[in-house]
C-alpha positions as CSV (number, residue, x, y, z in Angstrom):
1,M,0.0,0.0,0.0
2,S,1.4,3.4,-0.9
3,P,1.8,6.2,1.5
4,D,-0.6,8.2,-0.6
5,T,-3.2,5.8,0.1
6,E,-2.7,5.9,3.9
7,D,-2.9,9.6,3.9
8,R,-6.1,9.6,1.9
9,D,-7.9,7.0,3.8
10,G,-6.7,7.9,7.3
11,P,-4.8,5.8,9.8
12,A,-5.6,2.1,9.9
13,P,-7.8,1.0,12.8
14,E,-6.0,-0.6,15.7
15,I,-6.9,-4.3,16.3
16,E,-7.3,-5.1,20.0
17,A,-5.3,-8.0,21.1
18,E,-7.3,-11.0,22.3
19,A,-6.9,-12.1,25.9
20,P,-5.1,-15.4,26.2
21,Y,-7.5,-18.3,26.7
22,E,-7.8,-19.4,30.3
23,T,-8.6,-22.9,31.2
24,P,-11.7,-23.0,33.6
25,T,-10.8,-24.1,37.0
26,A,-12.7,-27.0,38.6
27,E,-15.3,-26.3,41.5
28,P,-14.1,-27.4,44.9
29,E,-15.7,-30.6,46.0
30,I,-18.0,-30.4,49.1
31,E,-17.3,-33.1,51.6
32,P,-20.5,-34.8,52.9
33,A,-21.4,-34.3,56.5
34,P,-21.1,-37.2,58.8
35,A,-24.2,-39.4,59.4
36,S,-24.3,-38.4,63.0
37,D,-25.0,-34.8,62.0
38,Y,-28.0,-35.9,60.0
39,V,-29.4,-37.9,62.9
40,E,-29.0,-34.9,65.3
41,T,-30.8,-32.6,62.9
42,E,-33.7,-35.0,62.4
43,R,-34.0,-35.4,66.2
44,A,-34.1,-31.6,66.7
45,I,-36.8,-31.2,64.1
46,A,-38.9,-33.9,65.7
47,V,-38.6,-32.2,69.2
48,E,-39.6,-28.8,67.7
49,E,-42.7,-30.4,66.1
50,E,-43.8,-32.1,69.3
51,A,-43.3,-28.9,71.3
52,G,-45.4,-26.9,68.9
53,P,-44.8,-23.4,67.6
54,A,-42.8,-21.3,69.8
55,E,-44.7,-18.6,71.6
56,P,-43.6,-15.1,70.7
57,E,-41.7,-13.3,73.3
58,A,-43.8,-10.8,75.3
59,G,-42.9,-7.4,74.2
60,P,-44.3,-3.9,74.7
61,A,-48.0,-3.7,73.9
62,A,-48.6,-2.6,70.4
63,E,-50.5,0.7,70.1
64,P,-54.0,0.3,68.7
65,P,-54.5,1.5,65.2
66,P,-56.3,4.8,64.8
67,F,-59.6,3.1,63.7
68,A,-59.7,1.0,66.9
69,A,-59.3,4.1,69.0
70,F,-62.1,5.9,67.1
71,A,-64.4,2.9,67.5
72,E,-63.7,2.8,71.3
73,E,-64.6,6.5,71.5
74,V,-67.8,5.9,69.6
75,R,-68.8,3.1,72.0
76,E,-68.1,5.3,75.0
77,A,-70.1,8.1,73.5
78,F,-73.1,5.8,72.8
79,A,-72.8,4.4,76.4
80,R,-73.0,8.0,77.8
81,L,-75.9,8.8,75.5
82,G,-77.7,5.6,76.6
83,D,-77.3,6.6,80.3
84,Q,-78.6,10.1,79.6
85,V,-81.7,8.8,77.7
86,H,-82.4,6.3,80.5
87,Q,-82.3,9.1,83.1
88,K,-84.6,11.3,80.9
89,L,-87.0,8.4,80.5
90,A,-87.0,7.7,84.2
91,G,-87.7,11.4,84.9
92,L,-90.6,11.4,82.4
93,Q,-92.0,8.2,83.9
94,A,-91.9,9.7,87.4
95,Q,-93.6,12.9,86.2
96,F,-96.2,10.9,84.3
97,D,-97.0,8.8,87.5
98,R,-97.3,12.0,89.5
99,E,-99.7,13.4,87.0
100,V,-101.8,10.2,87.0
101,R,-102.1,10.3,90.7
102,A,-103.0,14.0,90.7
103,E,-105.6,13.4,88.1
104,A,-107.1,10.5,90.1
105,N,-107.2,12.7,93.1
106,R,-108.9,15.5,91.1
107,E,-111.5,13.0,89.8
108,R,-112.2,11.8,93.3
109,I,-112.7,15.3,94.5
110,V,-115.0,16.2,91.6
111,D,-117.0,13.0,92.2
112,R,-117.3,13.8,95.9
113,L,-118.3,17.4,95.2
114,H,-120.8,16.2,92.6
115,A,-122.3,13.7,95.1
116,E,-122.5,16.4,97.8
117,L,-124.1,18.8,95.4
118,Q,-126.7,16.2,94.4
119,E,-127.4,15.4,98.0
120,Y,-127.7,19.1,98.8
121,K,-130.0,19.6,95.8
122,Q,-132.2,16.7,96.9
123,D,-132.3,17.9,100.5
124,L,-133.2,21.4,99.3
125,V,-136.0,20.1,97.0
126,L,-137.3,17.8,99.8
127,K,-137.2,20.7,102.2
128,V,-139.4,22.7,99.9
129,Q,-141.7,19.8,99.1
130,R,-141.9,18.3,102.6
131,P,-144.9,20.5,103.7
132,I,-146.9,19.4,100.6
133,F,-146.0,15.8,101.2
134,V,-147.0,16.0,104.9
135,D,-150.4,17.4,103.9
136,L,-151.0,14.7,101.3
137,I,-150.0,12.1,103.8
138,Q,-152.3,13.6,106.4
139,L,-155.2,13.5,103.9
140,H,-154.3,9.9,103.1
141,D,-154.6,9.1,106.8
142,D,-157.9,10.9,107.2
143,V,-159.5,9.1,104.2
144,G,-158.3,5.8,105.8
145,K,-159.9,6.7,109.1
146,M,-163.2,7.5,107.3
147,A,-163.1,4.2,105.3
148,H,-162.4,2.3,108.5
149,A,-165.4,4.0,110.3
150,V,-167.9,3.4,107.5
151,A,-170.7,1.0,108.4
152,P,-170.6,-2.5,106.9
153,E,-173.8,-1.9,104.9
154,A,-172.1,1.1,103.1
155,E,-169.6,-1.1,101.4
156,A,-169.8,0.9,98.1
157,F,-168.8,4.1,100.0
158,R,-165.9,2.3,101.7
159,G,-164.6,1.3,98.2
160,T,-164.8,4.9,97.0
161,L,-162.7,6.1,100.0
162,E,-160.2,3.3,99.5
163,S,-159.8,4.3,95.9
164,I,-159.1,7.9,97.0
165,Q,-156.4,6.6,99.3
166,T,-154.8,4.7,96.4
167,A,-154.9,7.8,94.2
168,L,-153.1,9.8,96.9
169,E,-150.4,7.1,97.1
170,D,-150.0,7.3,93.4
171,V,-149.5,11.1,93.5
172,L,-146.8,10.7,96.3
173,Y,-145.1,7.8,94.4
174,R,-144.7,10.0,91.3
175,Q,-142.8,12.4,93.5
176,G,-140.5,9.7,94.9
177,V,-142.4,9.2,98.1
178,E,-143.4,5.6,99.0
179,P,-145.2,4.0,102.0
180,F,-143.2,1.6,104.2
181,R,-143.5,-0.7,107.2
182,A,-140.4,-1.3,109.3
183,E,-139.2,-4.9,109.4
184,G,-139.2,-6.9,112.6
185,D,-141.3,-6.6,115.7
186,A,-138.8,-4.5,117.7
187,F,-139.7,-0.9,118.1
188,D,-137.4,1.4,116.0
189,P,-137.7,5.0,117.2
190,R,-135.8,6.3,114.1
191,R,-138.5,5.0,111.7
192,Q,-141.5,4.5,113.9
193,R,-143.7,6.6,116.2
194,A,-145.7,5.1,119.1
195,V,-149.0,6.8,119.6
196,T,-150.4,4.3,122.1
197,T,-149.0,1.7,124.5
198,V,-150.3,-1.7,125.6
199,P,-149.3,-2.9,129.1
200,T,-147.9,-6.5,129.3
201,A,-146.6,-8.7,132.1
202,D,-144.3,-10.6,129.7
203,P,-140.8,-9.1,129.6
204,A,-140.2,-10.6,126.2
205,L,-142.9,-8.4,124.7
206,A,-141.7,-5.2,126.2
207,K,-140.8,-2.6,123.6
208,T,-142.2,-4.6,120.7
209,I,-144.9,-3.7,118.2
210,A,-148.4,-4.4,119.5
211,A,-150.3,-3.0,116.4
212,R,-149.4,-1.2,113.2
213,I,-151.8,1.7,112.9
214,R,-150.7,3.7,109.8
215,P,-147.8,3.1,107.4
216,G,-144.8,5.4,107.2
217,F,-143.7,7.4,104.1
218,Q,-140.1,7.9,102.9
219,S,-138.3,9.6,100.0
220,G,-135.2,7.5,99.3
221,D,-133.6,7.0,102.7
222,K,-135.2,10.1,104.2
223,V,-138.3,9.5,106.4
224,I,-141.1,12.0,105.7
225,R,-143.5,10.6,108.2
226,P,-142.6,7.6,110.5
227,E,-144.8,4.6,110.8
228,V,-147.5,5.0,113.4
229,V,-147.6,2.0,115.8
230,S,-148.7,0.8,119.2
231,V,-146.0,-0.6,121.5
232,Y,-146.1,-3.1,124.4
233,T,-144.8,-1.7,127.8
234,L,-143.9,-3.9,130.7
235,Q,-146.5,-3.7,133.5
236,A,-145.1,-2.9,136.9
């Protein structure tokens, strides 16, 4: 090759020298462990399996995660709210019971006042009407005396007088006044009036009814005119 050619094409590229070929070295051989080591290893593994997994060593308590702390706060808040609601309900129940008792007392007072008013009203009406009732009862008694005194041959007139007595009783009955006769033979001064006495030597007959002369009249439990009777008295 001429020098002109080297100048024109530039310097020839350098060829790197190849590294000399190295023969690979053989890996070191591993000597097998003695049989006694294998036996000890198997024995240790068997002991660990029988003993079970090893318990972790107790260390410092792990801090609860943020969600667990929030859940605990929510539970405490609900517990406090439940206590407050229970206290409020207990207060409302106590107030309700007091109101029920007060209402029952008011109803009893109103009922008592109503009963007293009705009794006062009845007493007032009876006080106003009593003179009229007494006059009608007296007329009833007089007609009865006349009927009793009529001769046996005037039976028709007796029937007329008895019908007048019945009519007077009907008038009184429509006003709530009824005739009565006290039960029993013992004399009751609260509901009977003795107009005559009959002497007797028998102590068992003393203060008992000898004869019933005229019936009494009452309005409800109020006596308008007591029953007129004759009473036995012990003869000395």
